[in-house]
Every structure is written in structure tokens, then in C-alpha cells.
C-alpha positions in Angstrom: 5.1 -15.0 16.9 5.9 -18.0 19.0 4.5 -21.8 19.4 4.2 -24.0 22.0 4.2 -27.3 22.1 1.7 -29.6 25.3 2.3 -33.0 25.9 -1.3 -34.5 26.9 -0.7 -38.0 28.2 1.3 -38.4 25.0 -1.1 -36.7 22.4 0.9 -33.9 21.3 -0.7 -30.5 20.9 1.2 -27.0 19.2 -0.6 -24.0 20.3 0.4 -20.9 18.5 0.1 -17.4 19.6 -2.3 -15.4 17.6 -0.8 -13.3 14.5 -3.6 -11.6 12.0 -0.9 -10.1 9.5 -1.0 -13.9 7.6 -4.7 -14.6 8.3 -5.8 -11.3 6.9 -4.2 -11.7 3.5 -5.6 -15.1 3.5 -9.3 -13.8 3.7 -10.0 -16.4 6.2 -8.9 -18.2 9.3 -5.2 -19.7 8.5 -5.6 -23.0 10.3 -8.4 -23.8 7.8 -6.0 -24.3 5.1 -2.6 -25.1 6.6 -0.8 -26.9 9.4 1.0 -24.4 11.8 4.5 -25.0 11.1 3.7 -24.0 7.2 1.7 -21.2 8.9 4.6 -20.4 10.7 7.3 -20.6 8.3 4.7 -18.5 5.9 4.2 -16.0 8.6 8.2 -15.7 9.0 9.0 -15.3 5.3 5.9 -12.7 5.2 7.5 -10.3 8.1 11.0 -11.0 6.6 9.9 -9.8 3.2 8.4 -6.1 4.7 11.4 -4.0 5.4 13.0 -4.5 2.2 9.7 -3.7 0.2 9.2 -0.6 2.9 12.5 0.1 1.5 11.5 -0.5 -2.3 8.2 1.7 -1.9 10.8 5.0 -0.3 12.5 4.7 -3.8 9.6 4.7 -5.5 8.0 7.8 -3.5 11.1 10.0 -4.3 11.1 9.1 -7.7 7.4 10.0 -8.3 8.1 13.4 -6.2 11.6 14.2 -8.4 9.1 13.3 -11.5 6.2 15.8 -9.9 9.1 18.6 -9.3 11.3 18.3 -12.2 8.2 18.1 -14.9 10.1 15.8 -16.8 8.5 14.9 -20.5 7.9 11.8 -19.2 6.6 12.7 -15.8 2.9 11.5 -16.6 4.3 8.1 -17.2 7.1 8.1 -13.9 4.1 8.9 -11.7 1.7 6.6 -13.0 3.9 3.5 -13.1 5.6 4.7 -10.0 2.3 5.0 -8.2 0.7 1.3 -9.6 4.2 -0.5 -8.7 3.6 1.2 -4.9 -0.2 0.2 -5.1 1.1 -3.5 -5.6 3.6 -3.3 -2.9 1.5 -2.0 -0.3 -1.2 -4.8 -0.8 1.6 -7.4 -0.4 3.4 -5.5 2.6 -0.5 -5.0 4.1 -0.1 -1.1 4.0 -4.1 -0.4 3.3 -3.4 3.5 3.6 0.1 3.2 1.0 -2.4 1.7 -1.2 -5.4 4.0 -1.2 -3.1 7.0 -1.5 -1.2 4.8 -4.8 -4.9 4.5 -5.9 -5.5 8.1 -5.8 -2.2 8.6 -8.2 -3.5 6.1 -10.3 -6.8 7.2 -10.9 -6.2 11.2 -11.3 -4.0 10.0 -14.3 -5.9 7.3 -16.0 -7.4 8.3 -19.2 -4.8 11.1 -19.2 -2.4 11.2 -22.6 1.3 10.7 -22.5 1.9 14.5 -22.2 -0.8 15.5 -19.8 0.9 17.9 -17.4 -0.9 16.9 -14.4 -2.0 19.2 -11.3 1.7 19.7 -9.5 -0.3 20.5 -5.7 -2.8 17.2 -6.4 0.3 15.3 -7.1 2.1 16.7 -4.0 -0.8 16.4 -1.8 -1.0 12.8 -2.3 3.0 11.7 -2.0 3.1 13.5 0.4 0.0 11.4 2.3 2.0 7.8 0.8 5.0 9.0 2.3 3.6 9.2 5.5 1.2 6.2 5.1 4.6 4.1 4.7 5.2 4.2 8.6 4.4 1.8 10.8 0.8 1.6 12.1 -0.7 4.4 9.4 -3.6 2.5 8.8 -4.8 3.4 12.4 -4.0 7.3 11.5 -7.0 8.9 11.9 -5.1 12.0 10.3 -4.4 9.8 7.3 -7.7 8.9 6.8 -8.8 12.1 6.8 -6.3 13.1 4.2 -7.1 10.4 1.9 -10.5 11.4 2.0 -9.2 14.9 1.3 -7.1 13.2 -1.6 -10.2 11.5 -2.8 -12.1 14.6 -3.5 -9.4 16.9 -4.6 -8.8 13.9 -7.5 -12.8 14.4 -8.4 -12.6 18.3 -8.5 -9.4 18.6 -10.1 -10.2 15.5 -12.7 -13.9 18.1 -13.0 -11.9 21.4 -13.6 -9.9 19.5 -16.3 -12.7 18.1 -17.8 -11.6 14.5 -17.6 -14.7 13.3 -15.6 -14.9 11.0 -12.7 -12.1 8.5 -12.2 -11.9 5.3 -14.4 
């Protein structure tokens, strides 16, 4: 993002290049609630935070996938906790598809007992969608949208098979 100062007969005007990442997070025009310099600093801080968030999300996804594969005694808790954390980080990073994939994992496991043995196929499928959703531009990827819709159906069907009803 860049800005440009213009001096119109000693009246100084700062023009900012549009960047809607921060504005989307605020839910309204940033210009309504902050000065251009504050907006610029907030946008820089937000952009600087995203790469480390991506690394953390990838670490959490890797742990989640290992828990699914190993079927440890605490696998349900590891999967749910990591998915919950990923959901929060996805919101911070503005990765909507990733947040939805993590939410599917949480929804599938919500209301299950600590020793619940989750369906590995459903978990793996959603985890694969989450891995793809970390990538840049994933929110515009039509295939990820289809996979998320299929994941929603899989969660509903699997919960019904397990006699657990609709997701909480």
C-alpha cells in the first residue's frame, strides 16, 4: 500500500491507494474511524503478521493430521483444539475458506465424548481441504468452495450415521 501527498495551494491532501484487507476486517470504511497514517500503520502491521500466522496454521494442521493418522487416545482433543485454534487464526488472517474448513472439524466433533473415535475418512477429507485453503487465493478457488460444500454434507451424514444428529 502506498500513499501520496498533494499540495493544492498549501492545502495538503494525502491520497491512499485502496487496500480493502483491513477495511473488510473492520466491517466499514477505515476512513470513517482512523486517520490515513493510522490506517497505513495498521495495514502494515496486519500484513507483517500474516506470514507467521500461515506458518502456525501449517504447524497446527500437521499436528492435526498426525493425530488423525496415529489415532492416539487423545486424538479427539488434539483435533478439536487445533481446529479451534486454526479457525481463530484464519479469521485473523482473513482466510475465510480455511476458517470454514476448521469450523467443519469442530462441528463434526462438537458434543462428542473425549474417547470418541472419529471417522478418519471424514477428518482426513476436511484436513486436506484445510491444507489447500492455506494457500494464497484459496478464497477465490471454486474447487475449494465445492470441497467445503461437500465437507458440510459429509459432516451432516456422518453425524447422522453415528446417531449424533445435526452439528451444534
